[in-house]
NUBA-281619 format. One record per residue (C-alpha): chain; y, z, x. Coordinates in steps of 0.2 Angstrom, whole numbers. Layout:
<zators>
+-------+-------+-------+-------+
: chain :     Y :     Z :     X :
+-------+-------+-------+-------+
:     A :     Y :     Z :     X :
...
+-------+-------+-------+-------+
</zators>
This chain:
<zators>
+-------+-------+-------+-------+
: chain :     Y :     Z :     X :
+-------+-------+-------+-------+
:     A :     7 :    10 :   -65 :
:     A :    12 :    25 :   -76 :
:     A :     5 :    42 :   -73 :
:     A :    -8 :    39 :   -88 :
:     A :   -14 :    24 :   -79 :
:     A :   -15 :    33 :   -63 :
:     A :   -25 :    47 :   -72 :
:     A :   -37 :    35 :   -79 :
:     A :   -40 :    27 :   -61 :
:     A :   -45 :    45 :   -54 :
:     A :   -56 :    48 :   -70 :
:     A :   -65 :    33 :   -65 :
:     A :   -64 :    37 :   -47 :
:     A :   -57 :    19 :   -44 :
:     A :   -57 :    14 :   -26 :
:     A :   -45 :    -1 :   -29 :
:     A :   -30 :    11 :   -28 :
:     A :   -35 :    21 :   -13 :
:     A :   -19 :    21 :    -3 :
:     A :    -9 :    14 :   -17 :
:     A :    -6 :    32 :   -23 :
:     A :   -12 :    50 :   -21 :
:     A :   -15 :    65 :   -33 :
:     A :   -13 :    82 :   -31 :
:     A :   -21 :    97 :   -40 :
:     A :    -9 :   111 :   -42 :
:     A :   -24 :   125 :   -45 :
:     A :   -32 :   120 :   -28 :
:     A :   -17 :   116 :   -18 :
:     A :   -27 :   101 :   -12 :
:     A :   -22 :    82 :   -13 :
:     A :   -35 :    68 :   -15 :
:     A :   -36 :    49 :   -15 :
:     A :   -41 :    42 :   -32 :
:     A :   -59 :    39 :   -29 :
:     A :   -62 :    57 :   -23 :
:     A :   -80 :    60 :   -29 :
:     A :   -76 :    79 :   -33 :
:     A :   -75 :    84 :   -52 :
:     A :   -60 :    77 :   -61 :
:     A :   -46 :    90 :   -63 :
:     A :   -38 :    92 :   -80 :
:     A :   -23 :    81 :   -83 :
:     A :   -11 :    95 :   -85 :
:     A :   -15 :   101 :   -66 :
:     A :   -12 :    84 :   -58 :
:     A :     3 :    77 :   -49 :
:     A :     5 :    60 :   -42 :
:     A :    13 :    55 :   -25 :
:     A :    17 :    38 :   -18 :
:     A :    11 :    43 :     0 :
:     A :     2 :    57 :     8 :
:     A :    17 :    63 :    17 :
:     A :    25 :    67 :     0 :
:     A :    10 :    76 :    -5 :
:     A :    10 :    86 :    11 :
:     A :    29 :    89 :     9 :
:     A :    26 :    97 :    -8 :
:     A :    14 :   109 :     1 :
:     A :    -2 :   102 :    -3 :
:     A :   -17 :    99 :    10 :
:     A :   -29 :    85 :    13 :
:     A :   -45 :    86 :     4 :
:     A :   -60 :    89 :    16 :
:     A :   -72 :    79 :     5 :
:     A :   -63 :    62 :     2 :
:     A :   -52 :    62 :    17 :
:     A :   -37 :    54 :    10 :
:     A :   -29 :    52 :    26 :
:     A :   -41 :    40 :    31 :
:     A :   -38 :    27 :    17 :
:     A :   -32 :     9 :    20 :
:     A :   -13 :     8 :    21 :
:     A :    -4 :     2 :     5 :
:     A :    -4 :   -17 :     3 :
:     A :    14 :   -15 :    -4 :
:     A :    21 :   -13 :    13 :
:     A :    14 :   -29 :    18 :
:     A :    22 :   -39 :     4 :
:     A :    39 :   -31 :     3 :
:     A :    53 :   -38 :    13 :
:     A :    66 :   -24 :     9 :
:     A :    71 :   -10 :    20 :
:     A :    58 :     2 :    14 :
:     A :    43 :   -10 :    17 :
:     A :    50 :   -15 :    35 :
:     A :    53 :     4 :    38 :
:     A :    35 :     8 :    32 :
:     A :    27 :    -5 :    45 :
:     A :    38 :     0 :    59 :
:     A :    32 :    19 :    56 :
:     A :    14 :    14 :    55 :
:     A :    17 :     5 :    72 :
:     A :    23 :    22 :    80 :
:     A :    42 :    18 :    81 :
:     A :    48 :    35 :    75 :
:     A :    35 :    44 :    88 :
:     A :    43 :    33 :   102 :
:     A :    61 :    30 :    98 :
:     A :    65 :    43 :    85 :
:     A :    72 :    41 :    68 :
:     A :    89 :    34 :    76 :
:     A :    78 :    20 :    85 :
:     A :    70 :    16 :    68 :
:     A :    86 :    15 :    60 :
:     A :    94 :     3 :    74 :
:     A :    79 :    -8 :    71 :
:     A :    82 :    -9 :    52 :
:     A :   101 :   -12 :    55 :
:     A :   106 :     4 :    44 :
:     A :   112 :    21 :    48 :
:     A :    99 :    35 :    50 :
:     A :   106 :    44 :    35 :
:     A :   104 :    27 :    24 :
:     A :    85 :    25 :    29 :
:     A :    82 :    44 :    26 :
:     A :    90 :    42 :    10 :
:     A :    80 :    27 :     4 :
:     A :    63 :    32 :     9 :
:     A :    65 :    50 :     2 :
:     A :    71 :    43 :   -15 :
:     A :    57 :    30 :   -17 :
:     A :    43 :    38 :    -7 :
:     A :    46 :    57 :    -9 :
:     A :    47 :    59 :    10 :
:     A :    58 :    55 :    25 :
:     A :    54 :    45 :    41 :
:     A :    50 :    61 :    51 :
:     A :    38 :    68 :    37 :
:     A :    29 :    50 :    35 :
:     A :    27 :    49 :    55 :
:     A :    21 :    68 :    54 :
:     A :     6 :    64 :    42 :
:     A :     2 :    49 :    54 :
:     A :     2 :    61 :    69 :
:     A :    -9 :    73 :    60 :
:     A :   -22 :    59 :    55 :
:     A :   -21 :    53 :    74 :
:     A :   -25 :    71 :    79 :
:     A :   -40 :    73 :    67 :
:     A :   -47 :    55 :    74 :
:     A :   -46 :    62 :    93 :
:     A :   -53 :    78 :    90 :
:     A :   -68 :    72 :    79 :
:     A :   -72 :    57 :    90 :
:     A :   -68 :    62 :   108 :
:     A :   -71 :    77 :   120 :
:     A :   -52 :    77 :   125 :
:     A :   -45 :    94 :   127 :
:     A :   -34 :   101 :   112 :
:     A :   -19 :   102 :   123 :
:     A :   -21 :    84 :   128 :
:     A :   -24 :    78 :   110 :
:     A :    -8 :    87 :   104 :
:     A :     3 :    77 :   116 :
:     A :    -7 :    61 :   114 :
:     A :    -5 :    61 :    95 :
:     A :    14 :    62 :    97 :
:     A :    18 :    81 :    95 :
:     A :    32 :    89 :   104 :
:     A :    22 :   104 :   107 :
:     A :     5 :   113 :   105 :
:     A :    13 :   125 :    93 :
:     A :    20 :   111 :    82 :
:     A :     2 :   103 :    83 :
:     A :    -7 :   119 :    78 :
:     A :     5 :   123 :    64 :
:     A :     4 :   104 :    57 :
:     A :   -15 :   104 :    56 :
:     A :   -15 :   121 :    47 :
:     A :    -3 :   114 :    34 :
:     A :   -11 :    97 :    32 :
:     A :   -30 :   102 :    34 :
:     A :   -30 :   120 :    32 :
:     A :   -39 :   123 :    48 :
:     A :   -37 :   126 :    66 :
:     A :   -39 :   112 :    79 :
:     A :   -56 :   119 :    83 :
:     A :   -61 :   120 :    65 :
:     A :   -56 :   102 :    62 :
:     A :   -67 :    97 :    78 :
:     A :   -82 :   107 :    71 :
:     A :   -80 :    98 :    54 :
:     A :   -83 :    81 :    61 :
:     A :   -94 :    73 :    46 :
:     A :  -112 :    70 :    50 :
:     A :  -117 :    52 :    52 :
:     A :   -99 :    46 :    56 :
:     A :   -92 :    40 :    72 :
:     A :  -101 :    48 :    87 :
:     A :   -91 :    58 :    99 :
:     A :   -86 :    48 :   113 :
:     A :   -93 :    51 :   130 :
:     A :   -81 :    49 :   146 :
:     A :   -77 :    31 :   149 :
:     A :   -85 :    24 :   133 :
:     A :   -69 :    23 :   123 :
:     A :   -64 :    30 :   106 :
:     A :   -75 :    25 :    91 :
:     A :   -67 :    22 :    75 :
:     A :   -70 :    16 :    57 :
:     A :   -56 :     4 :    51 :
:     A :   -56 :     6 :    33 :
:     A :   -52 :    -8 :    20 :
:     A :   -52 :   -10 :     1 :
:     A :   -64 :   -19 :    -9 :
:     A :   -75 :   -33 :    -2 :
:     A :   -72 :   -40 :    16 :
:     A :   -79 :   -57 :    20 :
:     A :   -79 :   -55 :    39 :
:     A :   -87 :   -71 :    44 :
:     A :   -72 :   -83 :    40 :
:     A :   -62 :   -70 :    50 :
:     A :   -73 :   -70 :    66 :
:     A :   -75 :   -89 :    65 :
:     A :   -56 :   -90 :    65 :
:     A :   -55 :   -78 :    79 :
:     A :   -68 :   -87 :    89 :
:     A :   -60 :  -104 :    88 :
:     A :   -43 :   -96 :    93 :
:     A :   -49 :   -84 :   107 :
:     A :   -37 :   -85 :   122 :
:     A :   -48 :   -85 :   138 :
:     A :   -46 :   -69 :   149 :
:     A :   -38 :   -60 :   134 :
:     A :   -51 :   -63 :   119 :
:     A :   -68 :   -66 :   117 :
:     A :   -81 :   -67 :   102 :
:     A :   -99 :   -64 :   107 :
:     A :  -116 :   -63 :    98 :
:     A :  -123 :   -72 :    84 :
:     A :  -115 :   -75 :    67 :
:     A :  -116 :   -59 :    55 :
:     A :  -118 :   -49 :    70 :
:     A :  -103 :   -54 :    81 :
:     A :   -91 :   -43 :    92 :
:     A :   -74 :   -47 :    94 :
:     A :   -65 :   -40 :   110 :
:     A :   -48 :   -42 :   117 :
:     A :   -35 :   -34 :   128 :
:     A :   -20 :   -25 :   121 :
:     A :    -2 :   -23 :   129 :
:     A :     4 :    -6 :   123 :
:     A :    20 :     4 :   124 :
:     A :    13 :    16 :   136 :
:     A :    -1 :     6 :   145 :
:     A :   -15 :    -6 :   143 :
:     A :   -30 :    -6 :   132 :
:     A :   -45 :   -16 :   126 :
:     A :   -53 :   -15 :   109 :
:     A :   -70 :   -21 :   102 :
:     A :   -73 :   -24 :    83 :
:     A :   -90 :   -27 :    75 :
:     A :   -92 :   -41 :    62 :
:     A :  -105 :   -30 :    54 :
:     A :   -96 :   -16 :    45 :
:     A :  -101 :    -2 :    33 :
:     A :  -100 :     2 :    15 :
:     A :  -100 :    19 :     6 :
:     A :  -115 :    24 :    -4 :
:     A :  -117 :    16 :   -21 :
:     A :  -111 :    27 :   -36 :
:     A :   -95 :    33 :   -28 :
:     A :   -83 :    25 :   -40 :
:     A :   -77 :     7 :   -43 :
:     A :   -80 :    -4 :   -27 :
:     A :   -71 :     7 :   -15 :
:     A :   -73 :    -4 :     0 :
:     A :   -80 :    -1 :    17 :
:     A :   -75 :    -1 :    36 :
:     A :   -76 :   -11 :    52 :
:     A :   -84 :    -2 :    67 :
:     A :   -72 :    -2 :    81 :
:     A :   -71 :     6 :    99 :
:     A :   -54 :     7 :   109 :
:     A :   -52 :    10 :   128 :
:     A :   -35 :    15 :   131 :
:     A :   -25 :    19 :   148 :
:     A :   -15 :    31 :   139 :
:     A :   -21 :    40 :   123 :
:     A :    -3 :    41 :   116 :
:     A :    -6 :    22 :   111 :
:     A :   -19 :    26 :    99 :
:     A :    -9 :    24 :    84 :
:     A :    -1 :     9 :    89 :
:     A :   -17 :     1 :    94 :
:     A :   -27 :     5 :    77 :
:     A :   -11 :    -3 :    68 :
:     A :   -12 :   -18 :    78 :
:     A :   -30 :   -21 :    75 :
:     A :   -28 :   -17 :    56 :
:     A :   -14 :   -31 :    55 :
:     A :   -25 :   -43 :    66 :
:     A :   -40 :   -41 :    54 :
:     A :   -29 :   -39 :    38 :
:     A :   -36 :   -23 :    33 :
:     A :   -23 :   -17 :    22 :
:     A :   -23 :   -32 :    10 :
:     A :   -27 :   -28 :    -8 :
:     A :   -40 :   -41 :   -13 :
:     A :   -40 :   -36 :   -31 :
:     A :   -22 :   -41 :   -34 :
:     A :   -24 :   -57 :   -23 :
:     A :   -40 :   -62 :   -32 :
:     A :   -33 :   -60 :   -49 :
:     A :   -18 :   -69 :   -47 :
:     A :   -26 :   -85 :   -36 :
:     A :   -42 :   -86 :   -48 :
:     A :   -31 :   -90 :   -62 :
:     A :   -28 :  -107 :   -54 :
:     A :   -42 :  -119 :   -58 :
:     A :   -41 :  -126 :   -41 :
:     A :   -44 :  -111 :   -32 :
:     A :   -54 :  -101 :   -45 :
:     A :   -70 :  -107 :   -38 :
:     A :   -65 :  -104 :   -20 :
:     A :   -61 :   -87 :   -24 :
:     A :   -78 :   -84 :   -33 :
:     A :   -87 :   -90 :   -17 :
:     A :   -76 :   -79 :    -5 :
:     A :   -69 :   -64 :   -15 :
:     A :   -58 :   -53 :    -4 :
:     A :   -55 :   -67 :     9 :
:     A :   -42 :   -61 :    22 :
:     A :   -28 :   -70 :    31 :
:     A :   -28 :   -63 :    50 :
:     A :   -11 :   -59 :    58 :
:     A :   -10 :   -55 :    76 :
:     A :   -10 :   -40 :    88 :
:     A :     3 :   -48 :    98 :
:     A :    17 :   -59 :    91 :
:     A :    22 :   -68 :   107 :
:     A :     3 :   -74 :   109 :
:     A :     2 :   -79 :    90 :
:     A :    19 :   -90 :    93 :
:     A :    12 :   -97 :   110 :
:     A :    -4 :  -101 :   103 :
:     A :     4 :  -110 :    89 :
:     A :    14 :  -121 :   102 :
:     A :     1 :  -123 :   116 :
:     A :   -16 :  -118 :   108 :
:     A :   -29 :  -107 :   116 :
:     A :   -33 :  -115 :   132 :
:     A :   -14 :  -117 :   136 :
:     A :   -11 :   -99 :   132 :
:     A :   -26 :   -95 :   143 :
:     A :   -17 :  -103 :   157 :
:     A :    -1 :   -94 :   154 :
:     A :   -10 :   -77 :   154 :
:     A :   -19 :   -81 :   171 :
:     A :    -1 :   -86 :   178 :
:     A :    11 :   -74 :   171 :
:     A :     0 :   -59 :   163 :
:     A :    -3 :   -43 :   170 :
:     A :   -20 :   -40 :   177 :
:     A :   -31 :   -26 :   170 :
:     A :   -35 :   -12 :   183 :
:     A :   -52 :   -13 :   179 :
:     A :   -58 :   -30 :   172 :
:     A :   -69 :   -28 :   157 :
:     A :   -81 :   -42 :   158 :
:     A :   -72 :   -59 :   154 :
:     A :   -56 :   -48 :   149 :
:     A :   -45 :   -49 :   164 :
:     A :   -28 :   -51 :   158 :
:     A :   -14 :   -45 :   146 :
:     A :    -4 :   -58 :   138 :
:     A :    13 :   -60 :   146 :
:     A :    28 :   -51 :   141 :
:     A :    43 :   -61 :   134 :
:     A :    53 :   -58 :   150 :
:     A :    39 :   -65 :   161 :
:     A :    39 :   -82 :   152 :
:     A :    58 :   -84 :   149 :
:     A :    63 :   -98 :   160 :
:     A :    46 :   -97 :   171 :
:     A :    41 :  -113 :   180 :
:     A :    28 :  -123 :   171 :
:     A :    31 :  -114 :   154 :
:     A :    36 :  -128 :   140 :
:     A :    54 :  -128 :   135 :
:     A :    50 :  -123 :   116 :
:     A :    40 :  -107 :   122 :
:     A :    52 :  -103 :   136 :
:     A :    67 :  -103 :   123 :
:     A :    56 :   -93 :   111 :
:     A :    52 :   -80 :   124 :
:     A :    70 :   -79 :   130 :
:     A :    75 :   -75 :   112 :
:     A :    62 :   -62 :   111 :
:     A :    68 :   -53 :   128 :
:     A :    86 :   -54 :   123 :
:     A :    84 :   -47 :   105 :
:     A :    90 :   -63 :    97 :
:     A :    73 :   -65 :    90 :
:     A :    62 :   -51 :    83 :
:     A :    44 :   -53 :    78 :
:     A :    40 :   -35 :    76 :
:     A :    32 :   -27 :    60 :
:     A :    50 :   -23 :    55 :
:     A :    58 :   -38 :    58 :
:     A :    68 :   -47 :    43 :
:     A :    55 :   -62 :    40 :
:     A :    69 :   -74 :    33 :
:     A :    80 :   -70 :    47 :
:     A :    66 :   -73 :    59 :
:     A :    63 :   -90 :    52 :
:     A :    80 :   -95 :    53 :
:     A :    81 :   -89 :    72 :
:     A :    64 :   -99 :    75 :
:     A :    71 :  -116 :    67 :
:     A :    86 :  -114 :    78 :
:     A :    76 :  -114 :    94 :
:     A :    74 :  -131 :   103 :
:     A :    58 :  -140 :   100 :
:     A :    53 :  -129 :    85 :
:     A :    47 :  -138 :    69 :
:     A :    45 :  -131 :    52 :
:     A :    26 :  -132 :    52 :
:     A :    25 :  -122 :    68 :
:     A :    38 :  -109 :    62 :
:     A :    28 :  -107 :    46 :
:     A :    13 :  -104 :    56 :
:     A :    22 :   -91 :    67 :
:     A :    29 :   -82 :    51 :
:     A :    10 :   -82 :    45 :
:     A :     3 :   -75 :    60 :
:     A :    16 :   -66 :    70 :
:     A :    24 :   -58 :    55 :
:     A :     9 :   -56 :    44 :
:     A :    19 :   -63 :    29 :
:     A :     7 :   -65 :    14 :
:     A :    18 :   -78 :     5 :
:     A :    20 :   -93 :    17 :
:     A :    19 :  -110 :    11 :
:     A :    17 :  -122 :    25 :
:     A :    27 :  -138 :    24 :
:     A :    18 :  -154 :    16 :
:     A :     5 :  -142 :     6 :
:     A :     8 :  -141 :   -12 :
:     A :     9 :  -123 :   -17 :
:     A :    13 :  -118 :   -34 :
:     A :    24 :  -104 :   -39 :
:     A :    10 :   -97 :   -49 :
:     A :     2 :   -93 :   -32 :
:     A :    16 :   -82 :   -27 :
:     A :    17 :   -69 :   -19 :
:     A :     0 :   -74 :   -11 :
:     A :     2 :   -92 :    -5 :
:     A :    -4 :   -87 :    12 :
:     A :   -21 :   -82 :     5 :
:     A :   -21 :   -98 :    -6 :
:     A :   -19 :  -109 :    10 :
:     A :   -32 :   -99 :    18 :
:     A :   -44 :  -102 :     5 :
:     A :   -40 :  -120 :     6 :
:     A :   -43 :  -120 :    25 :
:     A :   -59 :  -111 :    24 :
:     A :   -66 :  -123 :    11 :
:     A :   -62 :  -137 :    22 :
:     A :   -48 :  -144 :     9 :
:     A :   -35 :  -144 :    21 :
:     A :   -36 :  -148 :    40 :
:     A :   -32 :  -134 :    52 :
+-------+-------+-------+-------+
</zators>
């Protein structure tokens, strides 16, 4: 989009572009999402930015009305396989907070200087600024949804000091931590009481047909690790999470929410969720893994427009606009399920997974780490080889992995066939453009072949 097209999106308050770009107003010093309901500023006063971090780096603070830091992530990073796309997926997963810029660069196979230059050139902000914007959002969520002391929130959000935390909130939100907490929106997520977890709204753009997603998660649920309860239309998905600093459990409701009518063009809505974490530093990573699992950063408008041009897919898209393709919260779990099925994965979790310190109903175990399955007795040879490759770094299935390299490594493993490798690429790596072997997938469906195949699966035109 050129800047005139972006301004037209702002004038029409078009929520389809929330997260795709941000606009800032020079006369007010505020940046917003395109669907912001405030009076549209004059064109000469507007500047556009590809990320919230770039707007913050230029001295603009977040709008308190439209909360631009809470928009869905840009769908561009899910599609792109270059270093910028891979870097953005890793930053969203919290790698910079845990491993620094050097760790991010090492995972990407570039020098820190090269990563800094490429991100700054294309996005207007480097990895530190991008991670800082994410930390500020995490801090706001914790301030407005929990009763945690401010000092604990500062370190849980990833800040190195309370002073850095205070300075960042003043720069990003033009408010102190106390003022941010007091500004929690009415009717929003309720403040968490002790032991009840952190309530969240997981935003998405456009329509979100939740029923097919929950149907699939119910079919694939790993005993002891996942469960789906309730009646269709009001189900709850629950699972355990193995996270960098500890363990957690998550619950996501099928019945989500949507903004009031009249707020722009189809701005989307959210899924209600609740997280219980042994270490609050894992909040950013846990949220991002749920977003990948539920495919909340997809761009349904671009996907539906491309696929509905095909006569075979057009009626399927019309029947289920915005259909999502779930990915995975744990890439090893997704790969193991492709090889063994849910019941086999449940037996692995019981035998080799870590038990929760406090079981949460039927949720009793974390899915095993790669090292626990590599060479373990009773683990089938293909899965043992896959786990060993993950444990020693020969294979990577994290958000920043090179998808083509990962597929080559998968196909080199003993007992791995092309169909299983394609399924792992779809689920573990969240690739939106996978063509399973034996399924006719015209080039006209690219770069959304994963979604085309999902439509065929859900409609019963392909066997699962």
